[in-house]
N, C-alpha and C positions, 0 to 999 in steps of 0.2 A: 440521666447520667449513664454512661457506658463504662463498665469496669470489668476487668478480668483478673483472676488470680491463678497463678500457675506455680508449681513446684519446679525449681531449677534442678537440672540433672547434676550440676556440679556444686558441691557444698551444702546441698539441702536447703538453700534459702528460698523463701517464698517471695515472689515478685507480684506486686499489686500495681496495675495500670488503670488509670482513669482518664477520661477526656475532660475532667473538671479540675481546674487549677485553683486550689485553696491557698497555696503558699505565697505566690507572687502578688505583691501589691498591684492595684489596678494599673497604674502608669507603666509598670514594668511588663505586666501581662499584655497590655495593648501594644507596647513596643515589639514584643516578641511576635505577636500575631501579625503586625505590619511588616516585619523584616525577615521573618523566617517561614519556611514552608511547613508549618505545624498548625494544627487546628485544635483548639480546646475552648472550653467555656470558662470565663473569668468568674470566680466565686469569692474573691476577696475584695471587699469594697473599700479597704484602706487605701488612701491615695498614694502613699509612698513618697519618696523624695524626687521622683522623676527619673529620667534616664539621661546619662551623659555618655557621649561617644568620644573616646580618646584614640585618635589615629596614631599609627606608628609605621615606620618604613621597614624595619627588619624585626623578625620575631624576638631577637635578643634585646630589643628596646623595651619589650613589654614589662619585664619585672620592675624596672625602675619607674615606669609610669604607674604601674599598679601600686607600688610602694608609696608613691606620692598620694594617690587616691586614698589608700588605707590610712596614711598619716592624717589626712584631712578628716576622715570619718572618726578617727580616734579623738581628734581635737574637738569635734562636734559632740563628743560624749558617748559615742558607741564603744562597746567593748569587743574584744577579739572574737568572742563566741557569738556575736551578732553579725559578723561579716563573713560573707562567702564569696569566693571567686569561682565563677563559672566560665568555662571555655566552650565555644560552640563550633570551632572550625571543623571538627570531626563530624558534626551534624550537618553542616552546610555542604561540606565536601568530604565525603567518607575517605577519599584517597589522599587527603591532606596530611602533612607531617604531624606527629603528635605535638601536643601543647608544650611550650617551654616550661610550663608549671608542673608537668607530669611527675617529675622526680623530686620536686621541691617540697620541703616541709614548712618553709617560711619564706616570706617575701619582705625585703627591706630589713631594717635594723631595729625597728620598734619592738621593745620588750613585750 
């Protein structure tokens, strides 16, 4: 394992970086490794639900699509605190526009 710890100059926060991914279930970690230019060791052997890719034509289409996905997860028994939305456009293309979710506090109408 390769890890570093550094104190940020703004806000006094401590940043911890490791090349070992303990959080992502195996299916999601493998998808990330196959599709993005990142390298890490998978350390979570839980299988996860798998990965789904939901295409869209315009960025403003994303919130509605994500809301439908979240509704489906809630119907399967997940709770809001078990759901995370990650955006990666800024990782793949640092010059890309900010995510449409950047300023949002909620997606969809589900309580």
